[in-house]
N, C-alpha and C positions, 0 to 999 in steps of 0.2 A: 185327468189330462196330464198332470205333472209326472205321474209314473211313466206314461207313454213317452213323454219328451225325454226323461232321464234314460229310459231304456234305449231309445233311438240314438241319443247322444253317445251312449256307451257302445253302440254298434252291435247290439244283441237282438236276436229274435225272441219272440215270446217263449219258444221252446228252450232256447239256451238259458234264458233267465230262470225259467221254471226249474230246469235241472240244477242250477246253482242254489236255489232255495228249497229244493225238495218238494216241488208241487207239480201241477200240470199246466200246460199252456192255456187250457180253458180257464183256470183260476186267474192267471195273469191277464187274460183277455177281459174277464169280468171286472177285475180291479181297475183296469184302464178305462172302462166304460164310465163316462161322466154321470150317467143316470144311476149307476149301481150304488146302493146304500148299505150294503152288508159288509163293509170293510172291517177287518179284524186288525186291531192295533199290533198284535204280535206278528201277523203276516206282513203288514206294511213295514214294520221294523226289519224283518228278515230281508225283504226286497230292497229297502233303502240301504241297508248295510252291504248287500251284495253289489250295489251300484256305487258304493263309496260315499254315501250320504247318511244323515241321521235325521230323526224326527224330533222336532221340538214342539211340545204341547204347552199352550198357554191357557190360563183361566182368566177370563175377563168378566167384569160385571155385566149382568143381563140388562137390557134396556126394557123399561116398562115394569109393571108390577109382577111379582111372583104369583103364579096361579094358585089360589087357595092356601097360601102359606104366608106366614109373617116374614117380613124382610129380616135378614140377619142383622143383628145389632153390631155396630162398629165399636171397637174397644175405646174406652175413655182415654182421652189424651192426657 
């Protein structure tokens, strides 16, 4: 949904954005679909750069136990 909003705010069609990043309008359409789970970080970065944005990725602790693994040890203070 965020990509759709950014594209619309930039006044671009899916075809225009696709040409800017070297892909097809169908790829842009898929990426804008809220149910799509095949996002490529490199493609998202290309699109956000074309729209004048950047991606920030954060790692946060998981809630609950890690499945089948020992919890990572915290460094001694």
